[in-house]
C-alpha positions as CSV (number, residue, x, y, z in Angstrom):
1,M,106.5,167.3,143.8
2,Y,108.0,167.6,147.9
3,S,106.4,169.1,151.2
4,K,108.2,171.3,153.4
5,S,107.8,167.3,155.0
6,S,110.1,165.8,152.9
7,P,113.4,165.3,153.6
8,S,116.4,167.9,152.1
9,L,116.9,166.8,148.4
10,D,121.2,167.0,147.8
11,L,123.4,166.4,144.0
12,Y,123.7,162.6,143.7
13,C,126.2,161.6,140.8
14,V,125.6,158.8,139.0
15,E,128.8,157.3,136.8
16,I,128.1,154.7,135.0
17,Q,131.1,152.3,133.3
18,R,130.0,150.7,130.0
19,D,133.5,148.2,129.9
20,P,137.7,148.9,131.0
21,K,137.5,151.0,127.4
22,D,134.4,153.2,127.7
23,L,134.9,157.5,128.9
24,G,130.9,156.7,130.7
25,L,128.6,159.0,131.5
26,S,127.4,161.5,135.0
27,V,124.7,162.7,135.9
28,V,123.3,165.4,137.9
29,L,120.3,164.9,140.3
30,L,118.5,166.4,143.6
31,A,118.0,163.9,145.3
32,N,117.5,162.7,149.1
33,C,119.3,159.1,149.2
34,E,121.3,157.6,146.8
35,L,119.4,154.8,146.3
36,M,116.3,157.5,145.0
37,A,119.3,158.8,142.7
38,R,119.8,155.0,141.4
39,R,115.6,154.8,140.7
40,D,115.8,157.9,138.9
41,F,118.6,157.1,136.9
42,L,117.0,154.2,136.2
43,R,113.8,156.4,135.0
44,L,115.6,158.6,132.5
45,F,117.5,155.8,131.3
46,P,116.3,152.5,131.4
47,E,118.3,150.7,128.4
48,Y,121.0,150.1,132.2
49,K,118.7,147.9,134.2
50,H,119.3,145.6,131.9
51,G,122.9,145.8,131.3
52,F,124.5,145.2,134.6
53,P,126.9,148.0,133.9
54,L,129.5,149.3,136.1
55,M,127.0,152.2,138.8
56,E,128.2,154.6,141.0
57,V,126.8,157.4,143.3
58,Y,127.5,160.1,145.0
59,L,126.9,163.1,147.2
60,A,128.2,165.7,144.8
61,R,129.8,168.8,146.4
62,Y,130.1,171.4,143.5
63,V,129.0,170.9,139.9
64,E,130.0,173.6,137.5
65,F,128.9,172.7,133.3
66,D,130.7,174.2,130.7
67,W,128.4,174.6,127.9
68,Q,130.8,174.4,125.1
69,T,132.6,171.7,125.3
70,G,129.1,169.8,127.2
71,R,132.3,168.7,130.0
72,C,131.8,168.6,134.0
73,I,133.7,169.0,137.1
74,V,131.7,167.2,140.0
75,A,134.0,167.2,143.3
76,K,132.6,164.7,145.7
77,R,132.1,166.0,148.9
78,E,132.4,163.2,152.0
79,R,130.1,161.3,154.3
80,Q,130.0,163.0,157.9
81,P,128.8,160.2,160.6
82,E,125.6,160.4,161.6
83,G,126.5,161.2,164.8
84,I,128.5,164.0,164.1
85,R,127.6,168.1,163.3
86,Q,130.4,169.6,161.9
87,S,130.2,173.3,163.2
88,N,131.0,175.7,160.7
89,P,128.0,174.2,158.3
90,S,128.6,176.4,154.7
91,V,131.8,175.2,155.6
92,L,131.3,171.4,153.8
């Protein structure tokens, strides 16, 4: 459980691909950093700890699930440099 003093949580997408011909697996998680998203992914899927699949972790700006087909759309969020804030925070 996260307290009010915890850093804000963001949506992260963890994508893995076991080999170049594999379609891969995408998992969207709430986490406060890439490392925590990777850790939570490996807790959910411990079988991938030792296989060393290709793994990419990135911030998600938009996620949409199609429950009929089991597919999802994930839009990556561009990282902002640490010292720069957006003038309009509603636009990511």
